[in-house]
C-alpha positions as CSV (number, residue, x, y, z in Angstrom):
1,X,47.0,-82.8,-5.3
2,X,43.6,-82.7,-2.8
3,X,43.4,-81.0,0.1
4,X,40.6,-81.9,2.5
5,X,39.0,-78.9,4.4
6,X,37.2,-80.3,7.4
7,X,34.0,-78.3,7.9
8,X,33.8,-77.3,11.7
9,X,30.4,-76.5,13.1
10,X,29.1,-74.0,15.8
11,X,28.0,-75.6,18.4
12,X,24.2,-75.8,19.3
13,X,25.0,-73.9,22.6
14,X,25.5,-71.2,20.4
15,X,23.2,-71.3,17.6
16,X,19.9,-71.6,19.3
17,X,20.9,-68.8,21.9
18,X,19.6,-65.4,20.9
19,X,19.3,-62.1,22.0
20,X,16.6,-61.4,24.7
21,X,13.4,-59.8,23.2
22,X,13.9,-57.2,25.8
23,X,17.2,-56.4,24.7
24,X,16.7,-56.1,21.3
25,X,13.4,-54.1,21.7
26,X,15.1,-51.5,23.7
27,X,18.7,-51.3,21.6
28,X,16.1,-50.8,18.4
29,X,14.0,-48.3,20.3
30,X,17.0,-46.3,21.6
31,X,18.7,-46.6,18.2
32,X,15.3,-45.5,15.8
33,X,12.5,-45.2,17.3
34,X,12.8,-42.5,20.3
35,X,15.2,-40.3,18.3
36,X,12.9,-39.9,15.4
37,X,9.7,-39.6,17.7
38,X,11.5,-36.8,20.0
39,X,12.7,-35.1,16.9
40,X,9.8,-35.0,15.3
41,X,7.2,-34.0,18.2
42,X,9.7,-32.6,20.5
43,X,8.2,-34.6,23.7
44,X,10.3,-37.2,25.1
45,X,10.1,-40.9,24.3
46,X,8.9,-42.8,27.4
47,X,10.6,-46.5,28.0
48,X,8.7,-48.4,30.2
49,X,10.0,-51.7,28.8
50,X,13.3,-53.1,30.3
51,X,13.8,-53.9,34.5
52,X,16.9,-51.7,34.1
53,X,16.6,-49.6,37.8
54,X,16.8,-45.4,37.5
55,X,17.9,-45.0,40.8
56,X,21.2,-43.8,41.6
57,X,23.7,-46.1,43.1
58,X,23.4,-45.2,46.8
59,X,26.0,-42.6,47.8
60,X,27.7,-44.9,50.6
61,X,28.1,-47.7,47.9
62,X,29.4,-45.4,45.3
63,X,32.2,-43.9,48.0
64,X,33.0,-47.7,48.7
65,X,33.2,-48.3,44.8
66,X,35.2,-45.0,44.7
67,X,37.8,-46.6,47.8
68,X,37.9,-49.7,46.7
69,X,39.1,-48.6,43.3
70,X,41.5,-46.3,44.4
71,X,43.5,-49.2,46.4
72,X,46.1,-50.8,44.7
73,X,46.4,-54.0,46.6
74,X,42.3,-54.5,44.9
75,X,43.7,-54.2,41.1
76,X,44.5,-58.1,41.2
77,X,42.8,-61.3,40.3
78,X,40.5,-62.1,42.3
79,X,40.3,-65.4,44.4
80,X,38.4,-68.1,42.9
81,X,34.7,-68.5,44.0
82,X,34.8,-65.0,45.2
83,X,36.6,-63.1,48.1
84,X,36.0,-63.7,51.8
85,X,35.0,-60.4,52.5
86,X,32.5,-60.6,50.4
87,X,31.2,-64.0,51.5
88,X,31.2,-63.2,55.1
89,X,28.9,-59.9,54.2
90,X,26.6,-62.7,52.1
91,X,26.6,-65.3,55.0
92,X,25.6,-62.0,57.2
93,X,22.7,-60.8,55.5
94,X,21.3,-64.6,54.9
95,X,21.7,-64.9,58.7
96,X,19.7,-61.8,59.1
97,X,16.8,-63.7,57.4
98,X,17.0,-66.9,59.4
99,X,19.3,-68.4,56.5
100,X,22.1,-70.0,58.9
101,X,24.0,-73.4,58.5
102,X,25.7,-71.7,55.6
103,X,29.7,-71.1,55.1
104,X,31.8,-69.6,52.0
105,X,32.2,-72.8,50.8
106,X,28.3,-72.8,50.2
107,X,28.6,-69.4,48.4
108,X,29.5,-68.1,44.4
109,X,30.4,-64.9,43.5
110,X,29.0,-64.2,40.0
111,X,28.6,-61.7,37.3
112,X,25.5,-60.6,38.3
113,X,22.2,-63.5,38.5
114,X,22.2,-64.4,35.0
115,X,25.7,-65.7,35.2
116,X,24.4,-68.1,38.7
117,X,21.9,-69.1,36.4
118,X,23.6,-70.1,33.4
119,X,26.3,-72.2,35.6
120,X,23.5,-74.0,37.4
121,X,21.7,-75.3,34.3
122,X,25.0,-75.9,32.9
123,X,26.1,-78.3,35.2
124,X,23.1,-80.5,34.1
125,X,23.5,-79.9,30.3
126,X,21.1,-81.1,28.4
127,X,18.1,-81.6,31.0
128,X,14.6,-81.3,31.9
129,X,13.4,-78.3,33.4
130,X,9.6,-77.2,34.9
131,X,8.9,-73.4,35.2
132,X,5.5,-71.0,35.5
133,X,4.3,-69.5,32.9
134,X,4.8,-66.5,31.8
135,X,8.4,-66.8,32.7
136,X,11.3,-64.0,32.0
137,X,12.4,-64.4,28.6
138,X,16.6,-64.4,29.0
139,X,15.4,-68.3,30.5
140,X,13.9,-69.1,26.6
141,X,16.0,-67.3,24.7
142,X,19.5,-67.7,26.1
143,X,20.4,-69.8,30.1
144,X,17.8,-72.6,28.5
145,X,19.4,-72.9,25.0
146,X,22.4,-72.2,25.7
147,X,22.5,-75.4,28.5
148,X,20.4,-77.8,26.1
149,X,17.3,-77.1,28.5
150,X,13.9,-78.4,27.7
151,X,11.2,-76.8,29.5
152,X,7.4,-77.4,30.2
153,X,5.6,-74.7,31.9
154,X,2.9,-74.1,34.0
155,X,0.4,-71.6,33.6
156,X,-1.1,-69.5,36.2
157,X,-5.0,-69.3,36.4
158,X,-7.0,-66.5,36.8
159,X,-7.0,-63.2,37.7
160,X,-5.0,-63.8,40.6
161,X,-2.8,-65.8,39.2
162,X,-3.0,-68.9,41.4
163,X,-1.1,-72.1,41.4
164,X,-2.7,-75.6,40.2
165,X,-0.8,-77.9,42.1
166,X,-2.3,-81.0,40.3
167,X,-0.8,-79.6,37.0
168,X,2.7,-79.1,38.8
169,X,2.6,-82.4,40.1
170,X,1.3,-83.7,36.6
171,X,4.0,-82.1,35.5
172,X,7.0,-83.4,37.6
173,X,5.8,-87.0,37.5
174,X,6.0,-87.1,33.5
175,X,9.5,-86.3,33.3
176,X,11.4,-89.9,33.3
177,X,14.6,-90.4,35.0
178,X,18.1,-89.6,33.1
179,X,19.8,-92.5,35.1
180,X,19.5,-95.6,37.1
181,X,21.1,-93.8,40.2
182,X,19.3,-93.1,43.2
183,X,20.8,-90.0,43.6
184,X,20.2,-88.3,40.5
185,X,17.6,-85.8,39.6
186,X,15.3,-86.3,37.0
187,X,15.0,-82.9,36.2
188,X,14.9,-79.1,37.6
189,X,12.1,-76.9,38.4
190,X,12.6,-73.2,37.9
191,X,11.3,-70.5,40.4
192,X,11.3,-67.0,39.8
193,X,10.1,-65.5,43.5
194,X,9.3,-62.2,43.2
195,X,8.3,-63.1,39.7
196,X,9.2,-61.5,36.4
197,X,7.0,-60.3,34.6
198,X,3.8,-60.7,36.9
199,X,5.1,-59.0,39.7
200,X,3.3,-62.4,41.6
201,X,5.3,-63.1,45.0
202,X,5.0,-67.2,46.0
203,X,3.8,-67.3,50.0
204,X,5.6,-70.2,52.3
205,X,2.9,-72.3,51.9
206,X,3.0,-72.2,48.5
207,X,7.1,-72.8,48.5
208,X,6.4,-75.4,50.8
209,X,4.3,-77.6,48.7
210,X,6.5,-76.7,45.9
211,X,9.5,-77.9,48.0
212,X,7.7,-81.4,48.6
213,X,6.5,-82.0,45.3
214,X,10.4,-81.7,44.2
215,X,11.5,-84.1,46.5
216,X,8.5,-86.4,46.0
217,X,10.1,-86.4,41.9
218,X,13.9,-86.0,42.8
219,X,13.7,-82.3,41.0
220,X,16.7,-79.5,41.8
221,X,15.1,-76.3,42.8
222,X,16.6,-73.4,41.1
223,X,15.3,-70.3,42.9
224,X,16.1,-66.8,41.1
225,X,15.6,-64.5,43.5
226,X,16.7,-61.3,42.0
227,X,14.0,-59.2,43.4
228,X,14.3,-60.5,46.7
229,X,14.2,-56.8,48.6
230,X,11.3,-55.6,46.3
231,X,8.5,-56.5,48.0
232,X,5.7,-54.2,48.5
233,X,2.5,-53.4,51.2
234,X,4.8,-54.7,54.2
235,X,4.9,-57.8,52.7
236,X,7.7,-60.4,53.4
237,X,9.9,-62.1,51.0
238,X,10.3,-66.1,51.3
239,X,13.6,-67.5,50.2
240,X,13.7,-71.1,49.3
241,X,16.7,-71.4,51.5
242,X,14.8,-71.1,54.4
243,X,13.9,-74.9,53.7
244,X,16.3,-77.6,54.3
245,X,18.0,-79.4,51.4
246,X,21.2,-79.8,49.4
247,X,19.0,-79.8,46.1
248,X,17.9,-75.6,46.5
249,X,20.0,-73.6,44.5
250,X,19.0,-69.5,45.3
251,X,20.5,-67.3,42.7
252,X,20.8,-63.5,43.8
253,X,21.6,-60.6,42.0
254,X,22.8,-57.1,43.6
255,X,21.4,-55.1,40.2
256,X,18.4,-54.4,41.7
257,X,18.4,-54.1,45.6
258,X,21.6,-51.4,44.6
259,X,20.4,-49.8,41.3
260,X,23.4,-51.4,40.5
261,X,22.7,-53.5,36.5
262,X,25.9,-52.2,35.4
263,X,27.9,-53.3,38.2
264,X,27.3,-56.7,37.5
265,X,27.4,-58.9,40.2
266,X,25.5,-61.4,42.4
267,X,25.9,-64.8,44.3
268,X,24.6,-68.2,44.1
269,X,24.2,-70.2,47.2
270,X,23.9,-73.8,47.7
271,X,24.1,-76.7,50.6
272,X,25.8,-79.1,48.4
273,X,29.0,-77.8,48.5
274,X,30.3,-80.2,45.7
275,X,28.1,-78.5,43.6
276,X,29.1,-74.8,44.3
277,X,32.9,-76.3,43.6
278,X,31.8,-77.3,40.5
279,X,30.0,-74.1,38.9
280,X,32.9,-72.4,40.7
281,X,35.2,-74.1,38.5
282,X,32.8,-72.7,35.4
283,X,33.0,-69.3,36.9
284,X,36.6,-69.2,36.8
285,X,36.9,-70.8,33.2
286,X,34.4,-68.1,31.5
287,X,35.6,-65.0,33.1
288,X,37.6,-65.7,36.2
289,X,35.6,-63.5,38.8
290,X,34.2,-60.6,39.8
291,X,36.2,-57.5,39.9
292,X,37.8,-57.6,43.4
293,X,37.4,-53.7,43.9
294,X,33.6,-54.5,43.3
295,X,33.6,-57.4,45.5
296,X,35.2,-55.7,47.8
297,X,32.4,-52.5,47.5
298,X,29.7,-54.3,47.3
299,X,30.5,-55.8,50.7
300,X,29.8,-52.7,52.2
301,X,26.9,-52.6,50.2
302,X,25.6,-55.3,52.1
303,X,27.6,-55.3,55.2
304,X,26.2,-51.8,56.6
305,X,22.8,-52.7,57.5
306,X,21.5,-49.0,58.7
307,X,22.1,-47.7,55.5
308,X,21.3,-50.7,53.5
309,X,17.9,-50.9,55.8
310,X,17.4,-47.0,54.9
311,X,18.0,-47.1,51.1
312,X,16.1,-50.3,50.7
313,X,13.1,-48.4,52.2
314,X,13.5,-45.4,50.5
315,X,13.6,-47.5,46.7
316,X,10.2,-49.5,48.2
317,X,8.5,-46.7,49.1
318,X,9.1,-44.8,45.5
319,X,8.3,-47.7,43.6
320,X,5.0,-48.7,45.5
321,X,4.1,-44.7,44.8
322,X,5.0,-45.7,41.6
323,X,2.8,-48.8,41.6
324,X,0.1,-47.2,42.8
325,X,-0.3,-44.6,40.9
326,X,-0.3,-46.8,37.3
327,X,-2.9,-49.5,39.2
328,X,-5.6,-47.0,39.8
329,X,-4.9,-45.5,36.1
330,X,-5.1,-48.8,34.6
331,X,-8.4,-50.0,36.9
332,X,-9.9,-46.6,35.6
333,X,-9.0,-47.7,31.5
334,X,-9.2,-50.9,31.5
335,X,-11.9,-53.3,31.3
336,X,-11.6,-55.9,34.0
337,X,-9.4,-56.4,36.9
338,X,-5.9,-55.6,36.8
339,X,-3.6,-57.7,38.8
340,X,-1.6,-55.6,41.2
341,X,1.9,-56.6,41.6
342,X,2.9,-57.5,44.9
343,X,6.8,-57.8,44.0
344,X,9.5,-56.7,41.8
345,X,8.3,-53.7,39.4
346,X,6.4,-55.1,36.3
347,X,2.4,-55.3,35.2
348,X,1.7,-58.2,32.5
349,X,-1.3,-56.4,30.9
350,X,-3.8,-58.3,28.8
351,X,-4.7,-55.6,25.9
352,X,-6.8,-57.7,23.5
353,X,-10.2,-56.2,24.6
354,X,-8.7,-53.2,23.5
355,X,-7.6,-54.8,20.3
356,X,-10.5,-57.1,19.3
357,X,-10.9,-55.6,16.0
358,X,-7.3,-56.3,14.7
359,X,-6.4,-60.2,13.8
360,X,-4.8,-62.1,16.4
361,X,-1.9,-63.0,14.0
362,X,-1.0,-59.1,13.3
363,X,-1.9,-58.2,17.1
364,X,1.1,-57.4,18.5
365,X,3.0,-55.6,15.7
366,X,0.1,-53.6,15.5
367,X,0.2,-52.8,19.2
368,X,3.8,-52.0,19.4
369,X,3.6,-49.7,16.5
370,X,0.9,-47.8,17.4
371,X,2.8,-47.3,20.7
372,X,5.8,-46.1,18.9
373,X,3.4,-43.6,17.1
374,X,2.5,-42.4,20.5
375,X,6.1,-42.3,22.0
376,X,6.3,-45.2,24.5
377,X,7.4,-48.8,24.5
378,X,6.8,-52.1,26.4
379,X,7.5,-55.9,25.6
380,X,4.9,-57.7,23.9
381,X,3.6,-60.8,25.7
382,X,4.9,-63.6,24.0
383,X,8.5,-62.9,24.8
384,X,7.8,-64.5,28.0
385,X,6.4,-67.8,27.1
386,X,7.4,-70.9,24.3
387,X,9.0,-68.8,21.8
388,X,9.9,-69.4,18.4
389,X,12.6,-71.8,18.9
390,X,9.9,-74.0,21.2
391,X,6.6,-73.6,18.9
392,X,5.7,-71.9,15.4
393,X,4.9,-68.3,15.4
394,X,1.2,-68.8,15.2
395,X,1.2,-70.8,18.6
396,X,3.2,-68.8,21.1
397,X,1.1,-67.4,24.5
398,X,0.2,-64.0,25.7
399,X,-0.6,-62.5,22.4
400,X,-2.2,-59.1,23.1
401,X,-0.5,-58.8,26.3
402,X,2.2,-56.4,27.3
403,X,4.5,-56.0,30.5
404,X,5.0,-52.6,31.4
405,X,8.6,-51.7,33.9
406,X,8.2,-48.5,35.9
407,X,11.5,-48.9,37.9
408,X,13.1,-46.8,35.3
409,X,11.0,-43.5,35.0
410,X,9.4,-41.1,38.0
411,X,5.7,-41.5,38.7
412,X,4.3,-38.6,36.4
413,X,6.3,-40.1,33.8
414,X,4.8,-43.5,34.6
415,X,1.2,-41.8,33.9
416,X,2.1,-40.2,30.9
417,X,3.2,-43.4,29.6
418,X,-0.1,-45.1,30.9
419,X,-1.5,-42.5,29.0
420,X,0.0,-42.9,25.7
421,X,-1.0,-46.3,25.7
422,X,-4.6,-45.6,26.0
423,X,-4.3,-43.1,23.1
424,X,-3.3,-46.5,21.0
425,X,-7.0,-47.6,22.1
426,X,-8.1,-45.6,19.5
427,X,-6.8,-46.1,16.6
C-alpha cells in the first residue's frame, strides 16, 4: 500500500520577506556587541541606529492609558475598523490642518503605520510601485515582498537631494496597464514625507507636481506620513490629503508623535470609502483591531490640542537641538557639505571619502566592525536601496553610507557617537 504525501509549499509572500536590517542589526548589537563592549571597557555603548523614540510618553497620555485600562467596559473587542471616539479625534486633528470633507468611513485604525502600509499594498497584491531612492528598509524587506510588489526607484540628485521630475515621469509612464479597465490604476507611488532615511521634506509645489503626474498616469499615491509632526526650522508638513482625489491614501502612526512606538496604533485615511472598507476586512481578519482601551487613550492624546501642542513643541525643540549639534560636528569632520535634515530624525551620511583605502565590496562590513570596536552602531546605507532580493550583493547601492538616528539618545550622547565614528576613520 502506497501512501501519497502531498508536500505543501510555503507561500512566497512569507518566504520572500525578512527582518529589516535595522531590526537585525539592533537585536544583534543588543545581545552580543554592546554587552561585550561595555563589559570590556566600562563605557556605555551608543545606539544611534534605530528610529525608536527615547522620550517618555507624555504624562497626560499615560494618565489616559491608565484610566482606559482600568475601565472594565473597555476590556472588550474593539469595533471593526476603529472606535468612533478615536475616529472623531482623527477627524478633528485632520481638520486642524485644513483637511475636511471626511467622515469616519474614510478612516481605519491600525496597529501602527506599518500595518496600514501592508494592508494597502496587499489590496493591490502583485502590482508595480515607484518610489524614491533611498527608501525605508521595511518597504524593501517586508511590505513590498509580502504584497508581491516590484518597485522602481527614482534617485534624489545632488547634495540638496533634488527630485528629477523627468526621471519620475519616465518611470511612471513605462509601467504598463494591468487591466483594460478605464477606472483601474496602473501602479502605486510610494511617498515617504518627511523622508526616512534622509530627513528630506517635500514642498507643496513638489507634492502638487507628483499628484499631477500620478493622475496623468493613473497611479495610486500611498503617502507614508509617519513623521508628520517632526518637522524643523518652522517648516510645515504638507499632507497629500490636502490634495483632492480618491487615489490618495495617507498612512499615519502615533508612534513618533507621542514617543509611543510600543503601543502600536496608527490610522489610514482615504476618500475612497470602498478602499477603506476593503482594508478594514483585512485588518479585522489578521488582528481584529487595535485594543479598545488603547484607542480610547489615544483619542485623548489627539483630542487635547493644548497639551498635544505643548508636548510636540517640547519634543521638537529637543530634537532640533540634537540635530543642530550633530550637523555642526559633522561639518567639521566630513570633507563635504552635509545635508541638514528638515524633518524626521536621521542623517544619511556618505563615509566613502574617509574609507577610500578599503575595497568597496568590503567597505560596509569594515565600517560596521570599526564602529562596534569604538562602541557605536549605525545602519549601513545598502539597507535603504534595492536589497539582496532585487540585485546581487555586489550591485547594491549606497555602499559606504550610514544612517544615524538621534531619536534615542540625548545631545551629549549624540556628539559622543559622532566622535566615535570619527575615531573609526583613523584605523
